[in-house]
Steps between C-alpha positions, in 0.01 A plus 500: 500500500505202726798279564337216303456716190869608518603142537309422185594810294873515574586157348271580212679834439836322513386250246376777266827691529704187446295403189542859363882475549506161326293646214749788458792257511340276239416786267864621513626146439266473200630829359858387540422161334324672216808720438724197508267319253517796264880505516512122429254541213735758354798268539302224338404721209859606450611135505234407247616773266864386542394136437324598177807695389728205578279260308500728202882530529537130519278450194705750313833346600385148415363595160636244258587756234701702748690191621569401137620855419735503797632156407575616145631846570679472834610132498536466123293183505350357179268208417695195410494370143267194482788283380689568823214405729542174683204340678590268784293265719540451868754225584350170598196531276641242259372672193715670238403751240 
């Protein structure tokens, strides 16, 4: 081969090798990012399950029948007799009932 052909082929060979190395690096980076994405998807799914469980628990704890039962049983609360109920108006409104 002539000197001119080597001068042309050597940089071309270097460019091909460099692009192959970049390709290998990018594929490895993509694999690592894919694994990280799968881990994050798993964390997200676990968090969504926990969120649903917490919403269900909150709905159960805020159930009006449950609150009333605790008020009656634990705190010994009872509904007032209608004769003992006093209705007030905000001060400054000028109206009286």
